[in-house]
Structures are given as structure tokens and as C-alpha cells.
N, C-alpha and C positions, 0 to 999 in steps of 0.2 A: 109467957113473957114476951112482949112485943119486941121486934127486932130494932135494933138502932139505928134509925132512919138516917141520922147524920153520915155514918161509915158506908152506909149502901149508896147515898147520893156522891161520896168521894171515890168508890172503886168501880164502879160502872162505866164511867168514860175511859179510863185506863184499859179495861177490857176490850173495848171497842177499837181501840187504837191498835192494840196488839192485834187483834183479828185482822185488820185492815191492812196491816203489814205482812201478817202470813199471806193473806190472798194475793197481795202484790207480788211477794217474793215468789209464790208458786207459779203465778201467770208468767214472770218473768223467766223462770226456770222452764216453763213450758215452752215460751217463744224461743229460747237457746237450743231446746232439744229438737224442737220441728225444723229449727234453721239448718242445724248440723246434721240432721237425718235427711233433710232435702239436698243439701250439698253432697253428702255422701252418695245418696242415690242417684243424683244427676251425673256424678262423675262416673259411677260404676256404669250407668246407662250408656254414657259416651264412649266407654272403653269397650263394653260388652255388646253393645248394640248398635252397629254403624248404619248410618243412613241408607238411602236406597242406591245412591251412586257407589259409596263403598261396597255394598252388598254386591252389585253388580260387577265391580272391578274383581272382588274376590272371586266369585263364581267363574268369571272370565280367567283367572288365574289358574285355576285347578283343572278348566278344560284342556284336553290333550290338543298339542299342535297339529294342524293338518299334514300329512306326510309329503316329504319332498320328493319330486319326481326324478328318478336318476337319469343323469346325461347319457344319451345313446352312445354305444361303444363304436369307434371306428373299426370297420371290419376289414377293408381292403383299400388299395390305391394303385394307381400307375400314373407314372409321369411319362408323357409323350415326347418331351423333349427338356431343355435345360429351365425351360420358363412355364410350360403348360402342365398341367396334370389333374386328377380329381381323388377324391377320397370318398367313399360309400360307408355309410353307418348303418348300424343294426335296424334301425326303423324305416330305413330306405332312402333316407334324404342323402343327396348327392353334392358335395361342394368342391368346386373347382378354383384353381389358380391360374394366373397368367403372369406372374411375376416370381416364379420360384419358390413361391410357398411364403412370401412376406404377408400377402392377404388371401382370404378365401372368401368366396362367396357362394350361397346356396344356389345350385343348378337347377333349372326347369327341367333339364333333360336327364334321363336316366343315363348309367354307365352307358357308352357307347358299344354297340354292338362287337364284338369280337375283342375287345379290350379289357374283358374281366381277368383279373389277377389272381382269381381264387385258386386255391389249390398248391401254394407252396411260394417259394422265391421266383420273381419275375426274373427274365434272363437279361434285363438290362438294354433292350434296343434302343438305338437312337431315335430320334423323330422321324416320324413316318416318311417325310419326304427326303430324308436322308439317304446318299448313296449306298452308304453301308453302315452296319453298326460295328462299333468297337471290337476286336476280336481278344477275347480274354485268354486265349490259349485252352489246351485241352481240360483244365480243372474248371473252366467256366467262370462267371464273376465271384466276386466275393459272397459268402454266405454266412454273416456273423449271427451268432446265436443271441449275443448280448450287445448293448450300446451304451457306452458310458457318456451320461450327461451331468455336468456339474457334480462331478466325482461320484455318482451313484449309477450303477448298471440298471438297464432295463432289458427285460426279456423282450427279444424281436419277435414279433408274429409274422412279419413279411418285409422282405427289402427287393430292392431293385438298384442295379449299378448301370449307370449309362456308359461310364468308362471305367478303366481301373482305378481311377481317382476319386470320381463324383459318384455318390449314390444317396439312397434314402432308406429309411427303415422305420416302419411302422411298430411302435412298443407298445407294452402294457404298463398299466400302473403311473403313468405319467400324467400329472394333473396339468391341462393347459388349456384354461376357458376360452382364450381368444382364438387360437389357432389348433389343428388337429395335432395329436400326439406323434408327429411324423419328424424326425430327426434326418439332418444332412451331414454328409461328410464329402470334404473336398481333398482329403489325402488317403483315401484307401480305406477308411474305417478307423484311423488310429485317433480322432478326434471328431466329435460330433456335436452339432448345433441345432437349436430350435429356431423354426422361422427363417428369416433371410437378414442376418446382421449385414453391414456394409461390406466388410471384407470377404465374407461368402458370396456375395454379389459380384465383387472383383474375380474372385477365385472362377467362380463360374463361368464369366466371360472370358477368361485366359483359356480355361478349359474347353469352352465351345469353339474358339479359335483353332485350339490344338487337334480337337476332333475333326474339323473341317480340313485341315491340312492332312490328317490321317488318311481320311477318306480320299482327298486327293490322291496321296501317295499309294493307296491300295489300289485306285484305278489304273495304275501304270503296271500293275502285275497281272500274271494270269490268276486264276480263280484261287488257288491255294498258296500262291507265293507270297501274298502280303503276309498271311498268318505265319508262314514259315519264316520269313526274313523277320518280322516284329518280335517272335518268340525266342530267336536265337540273340545272343549278345553281339555276334558278328555275322554277317552273311557275305559270303563269295559266289559270284555267278559270272561264268560257270566256275566249278571248283576244279575241273580239268581243262587244261588249255595247252597250247603249243606256242614256240616262238613265232613272234609276229602277231599274235593275239591280244586281246585286252580283256579284262575284267571289271566288273562293277563290284565294288566294296561298300557295304552298309554297316553302321554300327548305331546301337541305339542311345549314345551320348557323343558329345563333341570330342575331339582329339585329332591325332596324326597317325599315318601310316608310314613307316620307313620301309623303303622298297628298292632294292639296285642301287644302293648309296644316295638315294634322295629320300626327302621327305613330303609326303602329300597331305595337305590340310584336308579332313572331313568338313563338307559343307552341309549346312542343313536343307533338309527338305522334307515336308511331311513331318511325321513323327520321328526321322532319323536322321542321320549325316551320312554323307556319301562322298566317293572319289572313284576316278577310273584309275586302274592301275595297268600301264602299257607293258607289255612283256616283248622287249626287243628280240631281234633276231639273234642276239648274241647270249641271251640268258641260257643258262645249261639245264637240261632235264633234271627233275627232281622234285623233292616234297618241300615246299616254304610255307612258314608259318604265318598268317595273316589273323593278328588277335587271335582268339581260340578256334579259329578254321584251319584248314590246311588246304593249299592251293598246289594241285600237282602239275607240273610241266612235263609234257611228254614229248620225246623227241619226235621230228616231222623231217622228212627228205623234200628239198626243193629241187626241181629240174633246172636244166640249163637252157639258155636261148642265146643263139649266137645271130648278130646282125652284121650286114655290111652296108656301109654308107659311103658316101663319098668324101674325098679329101677335106673339102670344103666344110662340109657339115662336122667332119670328125674336129676340125680346128675350133669349132664354137666352144668345145669345153675348154679351151685354152684361154678364152676371154675370161680370165679369173676376175678382173676388176670389175666387170659389168655383172658378173655372176654375185659376187660379193655384195655389190650394191642393190641387187634385187632381193638377196637374201637379208638384208637389213629391213627393207619393207616386209618381208614375209614375218620375219621373226616379230616385228613390232605389231603387226597385225594379230599373231596367234599368242601374244603376250597378254592379251586382256580379252577375258571369257566371263560372259554373265554368270554369276554364282548361283543358277539354276537351270534346271532341265527345260530348254523351250519347245520341247517337242512333246505331243502327247499321245502319238500313233506310230505305227511301225513305220521303218525306213523303207523307201521304194529304190529300185535301180534307177538311175538317172536318165538312162537311154537305152532304148532296144537296139542292140548291135551284137557284132560277132566278137567272142572273147578270142583276142590274138595274143596276149600274154597275161597268165595267170599272176595273182600275188605272190611273190616270194622267189621268183626265178632268179638264177645268178645269170647276168647278162655279160657277154663277149660282145664286144663291137670291134670288128675288123681283125678278130682273131687275138685281141686283148681284152683281160680282166676289166670290166667298166664299174659294174655295181651289182648292187642286189636290187631287184625290181620290187618296191614296196608300195605297189599300186597296181590295178588292174587296166588294162586297156582293152576298150569296147569299139570296134570298127564299125562306121556307119557313113552313110552318104553325107558329103559335106553338106551343111546347112540343115541337118536334122535338128530338130528341137531338143535341148538339155533341160532336165526338169530338176528343180530342187529336191535332193533327196528327203529333206524333212523342214519342217519349220525351223527358222532360225533369224540371224542378223548376217548381212554381208559384212564380213571384216576386211576384205580386200576384192576389188574387181580393178585389175590394171594388165597392161601389157608389159610382160617379162621376157628376158631375153631367151633363157632356156626353154621355159613351158610357154611361151605365147601369150596369147589371151587366156588369162587365168582368174578364177574366182575362189575366195575362200569364205565359207560360210560357218559362222559360230552356232554350235547347237547348244551351248551351255556347258558349264561343269568342266571346261577345258576340252571337249570335244569339237573338232572342226572337220568338214568335208571339203576336199579339194578337187576342182575342175581345171583341166589343163588343155591346151592347144585348140581352143575355140577360135572359130571364124569370126565370132561378133559376140560382143558383151551384150546384155539386155537388162543388167541391173549395174547401179552403183553402189559404192561403198558406203554403208550405212543403212542400206535399205533393209527392211523387214519382208521376209519371204514366207510363203506358206509350201506346205508339202504339194509338190506337183507345179508349182509355178516354173514357167519358162523362164531361164535365166541366161540363156546363150544360145549358140548354134555350134553344130559339129565343125571342126576346121584341121588345120594341118600347120599351125603357126608355131614358132619356135623350132626345137629339136625334135623333128617329126618325120617320119617316112611315108606318111599317108594320112588321110582323113580317119579320125579316131578320138575317142574322150579317154584321157588319162585321169583315172579317178581313184581316190583314196580316202582314208580317214586319219586324222592326227589326233592323238590322246596325250594331253601335255608335251605338246611337240615331239612324239615319237609316231612313225607311221604304223598303222595296223590294219590288219586284214578287213577289208570292207565287205566280204563274204558272211562276217558274222551278223550283219545288221539287216540285210535284204530280207522282208518278210518278217521283221522281228523288232524288239528294242531291247537294251541291255537288260531291262528289268525281266525279260521273258526268256532270257538265255537260259536259267536253270542249270541242270547239267548236260544240255545239249553240246554234242561235239561239232567242232567246226568242220 
């Protein structure tokens, strides 16, 4: 049987149309799959396979960082004054300062010879050109084991004190990139600073002045005297004396001294405060407390002198109005004294002569008790030069009734020297004189029996024994006996 031609002609086109739709659908699906696969693969590639720059960055990140070279340790230092000093580091580098530690510069020179501070605490000498280092007493300078800076304590490797207040400490463990780990104190170690703040600079300047004054004071003493005086709360020189003598009192702080019904103000000099205490002829023997020291006044016997003078000379003592007028001049001259020691060397005898009347003699004139001779008389030819016993200022140079041509020289701190009966005055009131200057000539003016020099000292308007002064100074009396 032959197939139905009409049906075959009808089904064939439909089949072909379905086949084309299938092929188109399959192609579209393939495109979609490929697109999705392409996008997914690219995204994973972007995440998992970085480019060359990214790979280099990742490689650099994982490489180890180069080692940081540690900063050399400061191993020793020395301050050669309040402003200059140096620090040496472990690698041999030396840095120096000229402004007290505010700034430091690397120095081309090595540590100066003889200035190494190795081996412990430096003894705190002042600058090399100073007259003397500060005396710290038998215990030496402070030796702190630690220094507290900004509430944290740091171990001290080395310390150096220039005075009992100013010092430096090289510490461990302190991070200080701009300056060495060198701490400064201006209060004896109670507080510490790094570098040189403004207030520390002011404190150093004040302390430098104090040190200079202390050195000036120390120069007045014998070798060990300054140390002994400074270490004591009070000092009395000498500690044994007799009526008619004078002692020098020192204290480490201002104040006053009560003595024999009077009060004497302590005047500043160097690092201490001073005054003279005159021991009048009326002071009784015994022990007297001066601050925390004891002054022992020993009994002393004075001889008697008898003079015979003319009735005319004897009558001079009765001219009370002229005597009182002169005394007012003298009192005015001795009422003003420079508040400092005007001398720096030992006192000298003002004239070479024969001692005719020692200090303290009880004098009778024409058989009558006249007075106690609180001076020494040195006989010499008329016209013999008279020299200033020491540096000072002429407080009075005038012709007076009883003492004739007279001179009073102020040596400061209430101490005056007196020269009487001169034939000629060679200085005027107000003149400054040096030790050994010729101030007048020996004579016999006023109440005098012959050419001689009447000479004495006055301490706070009390006459005192001049023999204490010759060849010495009050700073060197020590325990010497008059």
C-alpha cells in the first residue's frame, strides 16, 4: 500500500520548525552557560591570581624588616663647671655642652686627658679655674642610688655634685632621644630635671654666684678653717679669749646674736653670716653660749702705769665741752661701717717703734686713777711714717683736742683702727687706703708726753686689743691665744 502523500506533505514542515527551535534553544543555553562560566572564572582569577604589582607587594609584606641598630649607651660624663661638660658613649662618641645641658653637640676631641670619670661617683669639683671646690664635709658629696624623674625612679650609674645643691646623675633606662640621659638637680637631689628648663638655668646662675662667694670666703681662712666653719652651725674664733679681746662669729644662716645686753646683726659674707663680738674689760670670766658654741672668757691680770704730767696738761681733761664735741665727731664716724670685710690679707703693725704702754694697763696720772689704757703706745721719732694697718676707708681724719691729729679707718663689719697724736695727716676723710699706705707721721699732738703713736681697734664702738690682729686676720685666729 502506498503511503498517503497528502499527510506526508502536511507533517514535514512542522517537524522542521520544531527542529530549528530546539537548535536555537540549545545555542542560547550554550551561550548563557559559556557567559556564566566566563564571568565566574574571571572573578576567581581576579581574587586568586593578583597581577605583577600585587604579587610584588605581597612578597614585600612577608619579607622580614631590617634590624634597627640600637642607640649607643651613655657610659660616663663629667661637668667641668656649671655650663660646660661632656658625655661619652659606648661607641666612643663624645658629646659636649656649653649651656648646662640644654644642647649637646658631637665633639671631635676625645675625653680630655685626666678628666675621665670612670670608676664611680665623681667628687664634684668646681670648674678648673675656680679657687676652691665646694667643701662637702667628711661625708663627701651626695651619692644617690636612684633619681626620680616625672614620678619614675631611674638607677644612677654615675653622679657628680659641684655644690651641695647642684649635681648631675647619669641614669639607666631613660629614653631621651635628643639629649643624654643626664638628670640635673638644683636642690641637693630632692627633685631632678632633664635638660635645662628656664627655672633650672636661673637656679644655676644663683648657685654659681653663691659658689663664687663661698670661694671668696674660703680664701680668708687658713687651709682647714673654711671647712670647719662651714660644717658647723655656728663658729666662734677664737673660742677662748680674755677681757679686752674680740671674737668673730659665723653662722650659716641670717640672724642676730645677743651679747652683754646688746644685739648684733649677722651680716652676709660669702656663704655665711658674720659679726664681731667685743669682750669689754668689764666682762667676767666664765663660759658663754654663742648659738650652739661656747665662748670661754678667761681671767687676765693687767699691770699698772703711773704718769706724771704738768698741771697745764692735767687740766686738759677738764675741758669737757671740747672733749664732748670731739666725741660726737668720733661717734658719728664710727656709726657707719661698710657691711662687708674690706680687707683680704693680714693686718700689719702701723709703725716700727718701742712699746711704751701695752694694752689694758691701768693708768694713774699724778697719783690719781685716770683710766684703763685700751690701746698700745709705740714710741718713735717725730715724723716717722705711719702706715695703714690694712685696707679700708678713712672714716675720720681731723684734729681733736685730747688725741691731737687723729685718723679712724673703717675695715668693714663694724671694725675700725685708730691712730692718734700724729704730727701730720696725709689722708682725708672718705679716702680709700690700702694696707701699708702712709697715712700720717708720728707726733706728740693732744694729750701726749712725747712722740709716739697711740693705736687701737674698735669693734662696734668697743676698744679691743690690737695685738690679736698683727700678722693675722680674724678668720685665722682659730683657737690661738692672745
